[in-house]
N, CA and C of each residue as an Amber inpcrd file, in Angstrom:
protein
   711
  86.0720000 163.5330000 114.4750000  85.4220000 164.8420000 114.6450000
  84.0810000 164.8290000 113.9140000  83.0440000 165.1920000 114.6170000
  81.7190000 165.2040000 114.0120000  81.4480000 166.5580000 113.3730000
  81.0970000 166.5330000 112.0880000  80.7910000 167.7770000 111.4000000
  82.0220000 168.5980000 111.0890000  81.7690000 169.7600000 110.5120000
  82.8550000 170.6720000 110.1510000  82.6780000 171.9620000 110.9320000
  83.5430000 172.2210000 111.9200000  83.3660000 173.4090000 112.7570000
  83.6230000 174.7090000 112.0080000  82.8420000 175.7330000 112.3280000
  83.0630000 177.0640000 111.7570000  84.0970000 177.7520000 112.6390000
  85.2610000 178.0360000 112.0720000  86.3600000 178.5480000 112.8900000
  87.3960000 179.2210000 111.9990000  88.5520000 179.4970000 112.5890000
  89.6480000 180.1430000 111.8720000  90.7400000 179.1380000 111.5320000
  91.6280000 179.5470000 110.6370000  92.7260000 178.6770000 110.2100000
  94.0490000 179.4220000 110.3160000  95.1110000 178.6540000 110.5120000
  96.4750000 179.1860000 110.5240000  97.3140000 178.3880000 109.5440000
  98.1590000 179.0970000 108.7920000  99.0990000 178.4270000 107.8980000
 100.4930000 178.9640000 108.1860000 101.4710000 178.0650000 108.1890000
 102.8520000 178.4670000 108.4200000 103.7890000 177.7570000 107.4660000
 104.9550000 178.3560000 107.2470000 105.9810000 177.7840000 106.3710000
 107.2260000 177.5120000 107.2080000 107.7110000 176.2800000 107.1500000
 108.8390000 175.9060000 107.9930000 109.9710000 175.3050000 107.1710000
 111.1690000 175.3140000 107.7500000 112.3160000 174.7160000 107.0750000
 112.9440000 175.6320000 106.0440000 113.6890000 175.0360000 105.1260000
 114.4070000 175.8040000 104.1180000 113.4730000 176.5000000 103.1500000
 113.6880000 177.7890000 102.8820000 112.8230000 178.5320000 101.9510000
 113.0650000 178.1350000 100.4990000 111.9960000 177.9010000  99.7580000
 112.0870000 177.5590000  98.3330000 110.9080000 178.1800000  97.5910000
 110.9660000 178.1610000  96.2730000 109.8410000 178.6140000  95.4720000
 108.6280000 177.7200000  95.6720000 108.8560000 176.4430000  95.8940000
 107.7610000 175.4910000  96.0690000 106.9550000 175.7990000  97.3270000
 107.6370000 176.2270000  98.3790000 106.9420000 176.4980000  99.6420000
 105.9400000 177.6390000  99.4720000 106.2160000 178.5640000  98.5530000
 105.2760000 179.6540000  98.2830000 104.1140000 179.1890000  97.4180000
 104.3870000 178.3140000  96.4710000 103.3100000 177.7660000  95.6420000
 102.3170000 176.9930000  96.5110000 102.8310000 176.2600000  97.4760000
 101.9570000 175.5200000  98.3940000 101.1330000 176.4730000  99.2480000
 101.7530000 177.5690000  99.6790000 101.0310000 178.5750000 100.4650000
  99.8550000 179.1340000  99.6710000 100.0890000 179.4650000  98.4160000
  99.0200000 179.9990000  97.5700000  97.9210000 178.9580000  97.3840000
  98.3120000 177.6940000  97.2750000  97.3180000 176.6290000  97.1700000
  96.4050000 176.5840000  98.3820000  96.9860000 176.7700000  99.5650000
  96.1910000 176.8000000 100.7980000  95.2320000 177.9880000 100.7860000
  95.7460000 179.1660000 100.4280000  94.9090000 180.3760000 100.4060000
  93.7240000 180.1990000  99.4600000  94.0050000 179.7100000  98.2610000
  92.9420000 179.5570000  97.2570000  91.8950000 178.5390000  97.7020000
  92.3350000 177.4460000  98.3140000  91.3880000 176.4140000  98.7390000
  90.5670000 176.8770000  99.9370000  91.2140000 177.5210000 100.8940000
  90.5020000 178.0000000 102.0850000  89.3960000 178.9860000 101.7050000
  89.6700000 179.8250000 100.7150000  88.6830000 180.8280000 100.2900000
  87.4210000 180.2010000  99.6920000  87.4830000 178.9150000  99.3810000
  86.3200000 178.2190000  98.8330000  85.4020000 177.6810000  99.9290000
  85.8650000 177.7340000 101.1800000  85.1210000 177.1020000 102.2750000
  84.6220000 178.1440000 103.2720000  83.3180000 178.2970000 103.3300000
  82.7120000 179.3030000 104.2030000  82.8880000 178.9900000 105.6840000
  83.1400000 177.7140000 106.0020000  83.3020000 177.3640000 107.4130000
  84.6050000 177.9200000 108.0040000  85.5360000 178.3300000 107.1320000
  86.7780000 178.9460000 107.6060000  86.6250000 180.4580000 107.4830000
  86.4970000 181.1180000 108.6150000  86.2010000 182.5530000 108.6240000
  87.4240000 183.4090000 108.3340000  88.5310000 183.1300000 109.0190000
  89.7650000 183.8980000 108.8270000  90.9340000 182.9580000 108.5860000
  91.8510000 183.3790000 107.7370000  93.0680000 182.6040000 107.4900000
  94.2570000 183.4540000 107.9260000  94.8930000 183.0110000 109.0040000
  96.0360000 183.7450000 109.5330000  97.3440000 183.1360000 109.0340000
  98.1990000 183.9650000 108.4680000  99.5360000 183.5230000 108.0850000
 100.4840000 183.7740000 109.2440000 101.1500000 182.7320000 109.7130000
 102.0600000 182.8540000 110.8550000 103.4220000 183.3560000 110.3760000
 103.8350000 184.5200000 110.8580000 105.1350000 185.0770000 110.4870000
 106.2380000 184.2780000 111.1810000 107.1450000 183.7260000 110.3910000
 108.2200000 182.8710000 110.9100000 107.6820000 181.6330000 111.6170000
 106.6820000 181.0350000 111.0010000 106.1880000 179.7140000 111.4020000
 105.7550000 179.6590000 112.8720000 106.2130000 178.6230000 113.6000000
 105.7640000 178.4250000 114.9780000 106.1790000 179.5770000 115.8880000
 107.2680000 180.2490000 115.5580000 107.6710000 181.4100000 116.3510000
 106.5850000 182.4810000 116.3050000 106.0350000 182.6860000 115.1230000
 104.9790000 183.6710000 114.9590000 103.6950000 183.2740000 115.6590000
 103.4270000 181.9720000 115.7250000 102.2030000 181.5180000 116.3920000
 102.2570000 181.8410000 117.8810000 103.3530000 181.4960000 118.5460000
 103.4350000 181.7460000 119.9890000 103.5140000 183.2440000 120.2920000
 104.0020000 184.0400000 119.3430000 104.0420000 185.5010000 119.5230000
 102.7320000 186.1570000 119.0890000 101.8750000 185.3400000 118.4690000
 100.6300000 185.8340000 117.8670000 100.9260000 186.9150000 116.8350000
 101.9270000 186.6290000 116.0350000 102.3330000 187.5360000 114.9590000
 101.7580000 187.0020000 113.6510000 100.5890000 187.4910000 113.2840000
  99.8590000 186.9610000 112.1350000  99.5600000 188.0520000 111.1040000
  99.3260000 187.5940000 109.8710000  98.8400000 188.4760000 108.8170000
  97.5640000 187.8480000 108.2590000  96.5710000 188.6740000 107.9560000
  95.2880000 188.1880000 107.4390000  95.4250000 187.9260000 105.9420000
  95.5320000 186.6600000 105.5760000  95.7970000 186.3000000 104.1790000
  94.5720000 186.4390000 103.2840000  93.3940000 186.4440000 103.8600000
  92.1890000 186.5950000 103.0420000  92.0420000 188.0110000 102.4850000
  92.8120000 188.9360000 103.0270000  92.7320000 190.3210000 102.5640000
  93.6740000 190.6100000 101.3970000  94.4900000 189.6190000 101.0250000
  95.4340000 189.8270000  99.9280000  94.6990000 189.9050000  98.5950000
  95.1980000 190.7410000  97.7010000  94.6020000 190.8580000  96.3690000
  95.0230000 189.6760000  95.5010000  94.2720000 189.4440000  94.4400000
  94.5930000 188.3690000  93.5040000  95.9870000 188.5750000  92.9180000
  96.3420000 189.8200000  92.6400000  97.6490000 190.1290000  92.0390000
  98.7800000 189.7440000  92.9820000  98.6100000 190.0400000  94.2600000
  99.6420000 189.7000000  95.2490000  99.7620000 188.1880000  95.3890000
  98.6360000 187.5130000  95.4600000  98.6450000 186.0530000  95.6100000
  99.3340000 185.3900000  94.4240000  99.0040000 185.8280000  93.2160000
  99.6360000 185.2610000  92.0190000 101.1350000 185.5450000  92.0110000
 101.5250000 186.7080000  92.5030000 102.9410000 187.0480000  92.5660000
 103.6950000 186.1780000  93.5420000 103.0700000 185.8830000  94.6760000
 103.6990000 185.0360000  95.6940000 103.9640000 183.6380000  95.1470000
 103.0410000 183.1370000  94.3390000 103.1580000 181.7700000  93.8180000
 104.4230000 181.5490000  93.0040000 104.9320000 182.5960000  92.3800000
 106.1040000 182.4400000  91.5130000 107.3710000 183.0400000  92.1220000
 107.3200000 183.3820000  93.3990000 108.4860000 183.9920000  94.0620000
 109.3440000 182.9400000  94.7630000 110.6490000 183.1930000  94.8380000
 111.5190000 182.3170000  95.6400000 111.3780000 182.6570000  97.1210000
 112.1630000 182.0020000  97.9500000 112.2060000 182.2500000  99.3900000
 110.9170000 181.7950000 100.0750000 110.6000000 182.3930000 101.2100000
 109.4330000 182.0240000 101.9990000 108.6560000 183.2890000 102.3350000
 107.4800000 183.4420000 101.7570000 106.7260000 184.6910000 101.8650000
 106.3840000 185.0590000 103.3050000 106.1000000 184.0650000 104.1290000
 105.7380000 184.3260000 105.5200000 106.9420000 184.3010000 106.4550000
 108.0920000 183.9500000 105.9150000 109.2440000 183.7610000 106.7910000
 109.2060000 182.3600000 107.3710000 110.3700000 181.8120000 107.6810000
 110.4420000 180.4340000 108.1430000 111.0320000 180.3530000 109.5470000
 111.2100000 179.1320000 110.0170000 111.7920000 178.8880000 111.3350000
 112.4170000 177.5030000 111.3500000 113.4940000 177.3540000 112.1250000
 114.1240000 176.0510000 112.3000000 113.8230000 175.4700000 113.6810000
 112.8810000 176.1050000 114.3960000 112.5130000 175.5900000 115.7140000
 111.9410000 174.1800000 115.5900000 112.2800000 173.3260000 116.5650000
 111.7340000 171.9780000 116.6340000 110.9120000 171.8770000 117.9190000
 109.6390000 172.2290000 117.8500000 108.8190000 172.3010000 119.0600000
 108.6840000 170.9720000 119.8000000 108.8740000 171.0270000 121.1270000
 108.5960000 169.8740000 121.9720000 107.1660000 170.0050000 122.4880000
 106.7750000 169.1450000 123.4300000 105.3930000 169.1730000 123.9130000
 105.0460000 170.4910000 124.5970000 106.0000000 171.0400000 125.3550000
 105.7450000 172.3080000 126.0480000 105.5190000 173.4400000 125.0460000
 106.3390000 173.4600000 124.0090000 106.2200000 174.4650000 122.9470000
 104.8670000 174.3130000 122.2470000 104.5130000 173.0700000 121.9400000
 103.2480000 172.8100000 121.2430000 102.0440000 173.1550000 122.1190000
 102.2000000 173.0220000 123.4290000 101.1170000 173.3940000 124.3370000
 100.8480000 174.8950000 124.2550000 101.9050000 175.6840000 124.0960000
 101.7500000 177.1370000 123.9400000 101.0450000 177.4530000 122.6220000
 101.3940000 176.6920000 121.5870000 100.7340000 176.8760000 120.2880000
  99.2410000 176.5800000 120.4070000  98.9170000 175.4830000 121.0980000
  97.5180000 175.0890000 121.2530000  96.7280000 176.1400000 122.0330000
  97.3530000 176.7690000 123.0150000  96.6800000 177.8200000 123.7800000
  96.3130000 179.0040000 122.8770000  97.2290000 179.3490000 121.9750000
  96.9480000 180.4330000 121.0270000  95.7930000 180.0360000 120.1100000
  95.7970000 178.7790000 119.6640000  94.7220000 178.3040000 118.7960000
  93.3670000 178.3990000 119.5080000  93.3370000 178.0060000 120.7710000
  92.0870000 178.0820000 121.5400000  91.6260000 179.5310000 121.6690000
  92.5670000 180.4050000 121.9750000  92.2580000 181.8230000 122.1700000
  91.6540000 182.4400000 120.9200000  92.1590000 182.0280000 119.7510000
  91.7180000 182.6240000 118.4860000  90.7350000 181.7340000 117.7210000
  90.2580000 180.6880000 118.3760000  89.3230000 179.7530000 117.7420000
  89.8800000 179.2140000 116.4240000  91.1320000 178.8070000 116.4590000
  91.7720000 178.1930000 115.2900000  91.5580000 176.6870000 115.3680000
  90.8800000 176.1480000 114.3860000  90.6150000 174.7080000 114.3710000
  91.1200000 174.0420000 113.0930000  91.8120000 174.8130000 112.2770000
  92.4370000 174.2790000 111.0610000  93.8800000 174.7760000 111.0210000
  94.8010000 173.8540000 110.9970000  96.2200000 174.2100000 111.0240000
  96.9170000 173.5750000 109.8280000  97.4500000 174.4180000 108.9450000
  98.1890000 173.9550000 107.7690000  99.6680000 174.2750000 107.9850000
 100.5110000 173.2440000 107.9500000 101.9350000 173.4770000 108.2010000
 102.7540000 172.8990000 107.0530000 103.4500000 173.7930000 106.3590000
 104.2250000 173.4140000 105.1780000 105.6750000 173.1730000 105.5880000
 106.2270000 172.0180000 105.2370000 107.6200000 171.7470000 105.5890000
 107.9740000 170.2800000 105.4570000 109.0720000 169.9060000 106.0930000
 109.5820000 168.5400000 106.0040000 109.2760000 167.7100000 107.2370000
 110.2520000 166.8820000 107.6340000 110.0490000 165.9330000 108.7290000
 109.6850000 166.6080000 110.0470000 110.4490000 167.6200000 110.4190000
 110.1960000 168.2990000 111.6930000 108.8270000 168.9700000 111.7070000
 108.4400000 169.5140000 110.5690000 107.1290000 170.1630000 110.4670000
 106.0060000 169.1380000 110.6040000 106.2090000 167.9820000 110.0090000
 105.2170000 166.9090000 110.1180000 105.0700000 166.4760000 111.5750000
 106.1950000 166.3850000 112.2670000 106.1630000 165.9820000 113.6750000
 105.4530000 167.0300000 114.5300000 105.6980000 168.3000000 114.2390000
 105.0330000 169.3750000 114.9790000 103.5160000 169.3000000 114.8090000
 103.0660000 169.1530000 113.5730000 101.6270000 169.0480000 113.3020000
 101.0320000 167.8380000 114.0150000 101.8000000 166.7450000 114.0430000
 101.3360000 165.5100000 114.6900000 101.1820000 165.7090000 116.1970000
 102.1850000 166.3350000 116.8240000 102.1330000 166.5590000 118.2740000
 100.9390000 167.4350000 118.6410000 100.7530000 168.5190000 117.8950000
  99.6420000 169.4320000 118.1800000  98.3030000 168.7280000 118.0050000
  98.1960000 167.9050000 116.9750000  96.9620000 167.1670000 116.7210000
  96.6470000 166.2200000 117.8770000  97.6710000 165.5190000 118.3750000
  97.4830000 164.5870000 119.4880000  97.1060000 165.3320000 120.7690000
  97.7740000 166.4510000 121.0230000  97.4930000 167.2180000 122.2380000
  96.0790000 167.7800000 122.2170000  95.6420000 168.2260000 121.0560000
  94.2780000 168.7460000 120.9310000  93.2550000 167.6530000 121.2270000
  93.5240000 166.4530000 120.7200000  92.6180000 165.3240000 120.9500000
  92.5690000 164.9620000 122.4310000  93.7180000 165.0270000 123.0970000
  93.7970000 164.6740000 124.5190000  92.9440000 165.5900000 125.3920000
  92.8730000 166.8630000 125.0250000  92.1090000 167.8200000 125.8480000
  90.7090000 168.0710000 125.2870000  90.3550000 167.3280000 124.2260000
  89.0150000 167.4460000 123.6680000  88.7730000 168.6910000 122.8420000
  89.8560000 169.2650000 122.2990000  89.7150000 170.4560000 121.4520000
  89.6450000 170.0100000 119.9950000  88.4930000 170.2210000 119.3800000
  88.2960000 169.7720000 118.0060000  89.0750000 170.6430000 117.0270000
  89.9780000 170.0230000 116.3010000  90.7180000 170.7470000 115.2690000
  91.2910000 169.7440000 114.2750000  91.7700000 170.2630000 113.1690000
  92.3600000 169.4230000 112.1240000  93.7190000 169.9940000 111.7500000
  94.7130000 169.1550000 111.7860000  96.0750000 169.5720000 111.4320000
  96.4550000 168.9270000 110.1070000  96.9540000 169.7290000 109.1930000
  97.3420000 169.2490000 107.8660000  98.8310000 169.5140000 107.6480000
  99.5740000 168.4770000 107.3530000 100.9830000 168.6810000 106.9900000
 101.0840000 168.7070000 105.4700000 101.7190000 169.7490000 104.9440000
 101.9090000 169.8900000 103.4970000 103.3860000 169.6520000 103.2060000
 103.7230000 168.5450000 102.5520000 105.1380000 168.1710000 102.3920000
 105.9290000 169.1410000 101.5360000 107.1300000 169.4300000 102.0000000
 108.0820000 170.2630000 101.2610000 109.4670000 169.8840000 101.7500000
 110.1460000 169.0380000 101.0290000 111.5190000 168.7230000 101.4020000
 112.2790000 168.2500000 100.1770000 113.4080000 168.8890000  99.9130000
 114.2110000 168.4760000  98.7670000 114.8380000 167.1180000  99.0020000
 114.9040000 166.6890000 100.2730000 115.5160000 165.3920000 100.5780000
 114.6570000 164.2270000 100.0950000 113.3620000 164.4730000  99.9070000
 112.4220000 163.4470000  99.4390000 112.3500000 162.2690000 100.4100000
 112.4690000 162.5560000 101.6980000 112.5980000 161.4780000 102.6790000
 111.3860000 161.3120000 103.5930000 110.2090000 161.7620000 103.1600000
 109.0020000 161.5430000 103.9480000 108.4180000 160.1790000 103.6070000
 108.1110000 159.3990000 104.6310000 107.5880000 158.0540000 104.4170000
 106.2390000 158.0900000 103.7020000 105.9630000 157.0330000 102.9590000
 104.7150000 156.8590000 102.2230000 104.4820000 158.0290000 101.2590000
 105.5570000 158.5520000 100.6990000 105.4700000 159.6470000  99.7280000
 106.2960000 159.2750000  98.5040000 105.6790000 159.2790000  97.3370000
 106.4210000 158.9460000  96.1190000 107.4970000 159.9910000  95.8600000
 107.0800000 161.2520000  95.7890000 108.0550000 162.3400000  95.6790000
 107.4580000 163.6080000  96.2710000 108.2790000 164.3380000  96.9920000
 107.8190000 165.5430000  97.6860000 107.9280000 166.7620000  96.7850000
 106.9820000 167.6840000  96.8740000 107.1330000 168.9480000  96.1500000
 108.4550000 169.6090000  96.5330000 109.2170000 170.0030000  95.5440000
 110.5330000 170.5880000  95.7960000 111.6570000 169.6650000  95.3940000
 111.4200000 168.3470000  95.4700000 112.4810000 167.4040000  95.1290000
 112.8390000 167.4720000  93.6550000 111.8350000 167.5410000  92.7910000
 112.0980000 167.5470000  91.3490000 112.9760000 168.7100000  90.9270000
 112.6940000 169.8900000  91.4710000 113.4880000 171.0750000  91.1450000
 114.9220000 170.9100000  91.6210000 115.0720000 170.4160000  92.8530000
 116.4080000 170.2270000  93.4120000 117.1750000 169.1470000  92.6520000
 116.4850000 168.0820000  92.2620000 117.1290000 167.0040000  91.5110000
 117.6390000 167.5130000  90.1620000 116.8410000 168.3380000  89.5050000
 117.2580000 168.9170000  88.2200000 118.4910000 169.7950000  88.4030000
 118.5110000 170.5790000  89.4810000 119.6580000 171.4450000  89.7490000
 120.9210000 170.6180000  89.9720000 120.8110000 169.5620000  90.7690000
 121.9760000 168.7140000  91.0510000 122.4980000 168.0820000  89.7660000
 121.5920000 167.5560000  88.9450000 122.0020000 166.9370000  87.6830000
 122.6950000 167.9530000  86.7790000 122.1410000 169.1630000  86.6940000
 122.7420000 170.2160000  85.8590000 124.1090000 170.6280000  86.3890000
 124.2160000 170.7470000  87.7070000 125.4890000 171.1360000  88.3180000
 126.5700000 170.0990000  88.0490000 126.2050000 168.8280000  88.1130000
 127.1890000 167.7710000  87.8660000 127.5910000 167.6990000  86.4070000
 126.6920000 168.0500000  85.4920000 127.0740000 168.1160000  84.0800000
 128.1530000 169.1800000  83.8910000 127.9900000 170.3080000  84.5690000
 129.0010000 171.3570000  84.4970000 130.2980000 170.9460000  85.1520000
 130.1960000 170.2950000  86.3030000 131.3950000 169.8170000  86.9990000
 132.1690000 168.8230000  86.1430000 131.4320000 167.9770000  85.4360000
 132.0910000 166.9830000  84.5920000 132.8790000 167.6500000  83.4700000
 132.3170000 168.7040000  82.8820000 133.0380000 169.4310000  81.8290000
 134.3040000 170.0730000  82.3890000 134.2080000 170.6420000  83.5870000
 135.3940000 171.2180000  84.2290000 136.4520000 170.1510000  84.4730000
 135.9870000 168.9760000  84.8910000 136.9100000 167.8880000  85.1990000
 137.5810000 167.3390000  83.9460000 136.8770000 167.4000000  82.8290000
 137.4870000 166.9830000  81.5620000 138.5910000 167.9640000  81.1640000
 138.3450000 169.2550000  81.3910000 139.3260000 170.2710000  81.0140000
 140.5330000 170.2680000  81.9440000 140.2920000 169.9670000  83.2050000
 141.3660000 169.9430000  84.2000000 141.2430000 168.6410000  84.9840000
 141.7350000 167.5310000  84.4060000 141.5370000 166.1990000  84.9920000
 142.0740000 166.0970000  86.4190000 141.3510000 165.3620000  87.2120000
 141.7350000 165.1290000  88.5980000 140.6220000 164.3730000  89.2910000
 140.6500000 164.3680000  90.5950000 139.6050000 163.7160000  91.3820000
 138.7630000 164.7950000  92.0570000 137.4860000 164.8260000  91.7510000
 136.5810000 165.8450000  92.2840000 135.4820000 165.1670000  93.0910000
 135.3070000 165.6300000  94.3240000 134.2520000 165.0980000  95.1820000
 133.1950000 166.1740000  95.4050000 131.9440000 165.8760000  95.0470000
 130.8170000 166.7820000  95.2830000 129.9780000 166.2410000  96.4360000
 129.7280000 167.0620000  97.4270000 128.8580000 166.6850000  98.5410000
 127.4660000 167.2590000  98.2930000 126.4740000 166.3940000  98.2870000
 125.0980000 166.7880000  97.9840000 124.2390000 166.6780000  99.2380000
 123.3020000 167.5980000  99.3950000 122.3850000 167.5590000 100.5420000
 121.4850000 166.3280000 100.4710000 120.7710000 166.0770000 101.5750000
 119.8570000 164.9530000 101.5860000 119.6380000 164.3290000 102.9440000
 120.3010000 164.8860000 103.9580000 120.1960000 164.3440000 105.3120000
 120.5770000 162.8660000 105.2940000 119.6430000 161.9700000 105.6180000
 119.9630000 160.5410000 105.6520000 119.3800000 159.7870000 104.4600000
 119.0410000 160.5160000 103.4120000 118.4560000 159.9000000 102.2170000
 119.3060000 160.2190000 100.9960000 119.4080000 159.2620000 100.0820000
 120.2840000 159.4260000  98.9330000 119.6000000 159.8120000  97.6370000
 118.3460000 160.2530000  97.7010000 117.6210000 160.5720000  96.4720000
 118.3000000 161.6780000  95.6610000 118.7080000 162.7520000  96.3190000
 119.3460000 163.8550000  95.5940000 120.6860000 163.4340000  95.0240000
 121.4420000 162.6710000  95.7960000 122.7350000 162.1980000  95.3000000
 122.5380000 161.3170000  94.0690000 121.5460000 160.4400000  94.1280000
 121.2730000 159.5520000  92.9940000 120.8460000 160.3420000  91.7620000
 120.1850000 161.4810000  91.9660000 119.7310000 162.3070000  90.8420000
 120.8910000 162.9060000  90.0630000 122.0840000 162.8800000  90.6320000
 123.2530000 163.4610000  89.9710000 123.5710000 162.7860000  88.6410000
 123.1090000 161.5560000  88.4550000 123.4350000 160.8180000  87.2270000
 122.4460000 161.0970000  86.0940000 121.4200000 161.8870000  86.3410000
 120.3710000 162.0810000  85.3360000 120.8590000 162.7610000  84.0660000
 121.9700000 163.4950000  84.1420000 122.4890000 164.1780000  82.9620000
 123.5000000 163.3680000  82.1710000 123.8310000 162.1760000  82.6420000
 124.8230000 161.3370000  81.9430000 124.2800000 160.8550000  80.5990000
 125.1030000 160.9720000  79.5600000 124.7220000 160.4850000  78.2370000
 125.6620000 159.3970000  77.7340000 126.8880000 159.3760000  78.2630000
 127.8610000 158.3620000  77.8610000 128.4560000 157.7200000  79.1080000
 129.0590000 156.5470000  78.9160000 129.6170000 155.8210000  80.0550000
 130.7240000 156.5880000  80.7620000 131.4780000 157.3970000  79.9990000
 132.5930000 158.1070000  80.6290000 132.1860000 159.4770000  81.1790000
 130.9000000 159.8300000  81.0730000 130.4210000 161.0740000  81.6780000
 130.4130000 160.9360000  83.1990000 130.6850000 162.0360000  83.8820000
 130.5620000 162.0380000  85.3260000 129.1290000 162.3550000  85.7470000
 128.7820000 162.0400000  86.9810000 129.6520000 161.4640000  88.0010000
 129.9150000 159.9820000  87.7450000 131.1320000 159.5750000  88.0490000
 131.5250000 158.1920000  87.8150000 131.2030000 157.3010000  89.0060000
 131.1510000 157.9000000  90.1790000 130.8300000 157.1600000  91.4020000
 129.8220000 157.9620000  92.2220000 128.7740000 157.2870000  92.6810000
 127.7620000 157.9270000  93.5230000 127.5480000 157.0600000  94.7590000
 127.6400000 157.6750000  95.9200000 127.4660000 156.9420000  97.1760000
 126.3030000 157.5390000  97.9660000 125.4200000 156.6660000  98.4300000
 124.2370000 157.1090000  99.1730000 124.2500000 156.4850000 100.5690000
 123.6500000 157.1520000 101.5490000 123.6900000 156.6500000 102.9290000
 122.9690000 155.3230000 103.1270000 122.0440000 155.0020000 102.2090000
 121.3210000 153.7340000 102.3440000 122.2260000 152.5210000 102.1120000
 123.3750000 152.7600000 101.4650000 124.3130000 151.6600000 101.1880000
 125.7070000 152.0720000 101.6520000 125.9910000 151.9180000 102.9340000
 127.2950000 152.3150000 103.4840000 128.4320000 151.5070000 102.8570000
 129.6080000 152.1390000 102.7570000 130.7900000 151.4510000 102.2370000
 131.9700000 151.7320000 103.1520000 132.9870000 150.8990000 103.0300000
 134.2000000 151.0960000 103.8260000 135.1360000 152.0470000 103.0930000
 136.0940000 152.5980000 103.8150000 137.0750000 153.4840000 103.2040000
 137.9100000 152.7300000 102.1720000 138.2470000 151.4750000 102.4730000
 139.0370000 150.6780000 101.5280000 138.2840000 150.4790000 100.2180000
 136.9810000 150.2000000 100.3140000 136.1650000 150.0150000  99.1070000
 136.1000000 151.3220000  98.3170000 135.9160000 152.4290000  99.0050000
 135.8470000 153.7310000  98.3550000 137.1440000 154.0400000  97.6130000
 138.2600000 153.8740000  98.2810000 139.5560000 154.1750000  97.6610000
 139.8210000 153.2620000  96.4710000 139.4000000 151.9960000  96.5850000
 139.5750000 151.0630000  95.4740000 138.7480000 151.4600000  94.2640000
 137.5040000 151.9030000  94.5110000 136.6350000 152.3540000  93.4200000
 137.2350000 153.5610000  92.7000000 137.7060000 154.5220000  93.4830000
 138.2790000 155.7390000  92.9050000 139.5330000 155.4100000  92.1080000
 140.3670000 154.5580000  92.6620000 141.6080000 154.1790000  91.9780000
 141.3070000 153.5090000  90.6410000 140.2730000 152.6530000  90.6220000
 139.9160000 151.9580000  89.3920000 139.4490000 152.9140000  88.3020000
 138.6030000 153.8740000  88.6560000 138.1180000 154.8580000  87.6860000
 139.2600000 155.7450000  87.2030000 140.1130000 156.1520000  88.1190000
 141.2100000 157.0630000  87.7520000 142.1940000 156.3830000  86.7990000
 142.4860000 155.1320000  87.0400000 143.3900000 154.3960000  86.1490000
 142.7760000 154.2330000  84.7560000 141.4620000 154.1100000  84.7060000
 140.7760000 153.8980000  83.4320000 140.5940000 155.1960000  82.6460000
 140.2060000 156.2670000  83.3240000 139.8570000 157.5240000  82.6420000
 140.8490000 158.6600000  82.8640000 141.6850000 158.5140000  83.8590000
 142.6210000 159.5920000  84.1850000 141.9550000 160.7260000  84.9450000
 140.7620000 160.4970000  85.4290000 140.0180000 161.4850000  86.1990000
 138.8590000 160.7850000  86.8890000 138.2070000 161.4640000  87.8290000
 137.0800000 160.8350000  88.5290000 136.2280000 161.8980000  89.2170000
 134.9350000 161.8810000  88.9240000 133.9820000 162.7770000  89.5810000
 133.1070000 161.9340000  90.5050000 133.0550000 162.3260000  91.7630000
 132.3820000 161.5300000  92.7910000 131.2880000 162.3500000  93.4690000
 130.1610000 161.7070000  93.7360000 129.0850000 162.3340000  94.5290000
 128.8720000 161.4840000  95.7720000
């Protein structure tokens, strides 16, 4: 793209709502306000659903107090969506962008959000519509390629570690076999974070299994049996 076009921008929040997704939104608002080439910043209500409905809020009109408040709030200030747009869906989004002279698209979210931004960017290039699509990572799974750690992962990892410390104390008081299922889709980063609170060898979790290293049922049962015979209890993630 030659030069920097004077146009409008759209920002949306997708996927699971978190406090981090709002901090990223405020970052976009603050940065956009520094650039005169961006005339209006539209916040898409409920992400891509709001774009195709043309349901927008003018974020440049927000007061400093409101913006600062949003940065520290949980949930998703603009509302989210779990839609996974295909090419037809993205074509409708691009039509709205053309209609409103939107040439800057900021999309906060995980894998599906990255794919949506990518499809729209490719479609715009195919029809010669100059625009820039920015994906802002937000996934507790920490599973975006070429990313050391995603915003949101650290908070979720701390929560998992803290939760397992509590589970371990419960298991000490009432010995048995406890299995904790941790989120993460096809990545084991959150599950692996469960061990961060361990201080002694007999602290739980005693066994952690991640999808990157599949195991058989026989191996799993053997591992559990070994820990139980040794400690009289077993905490598993």
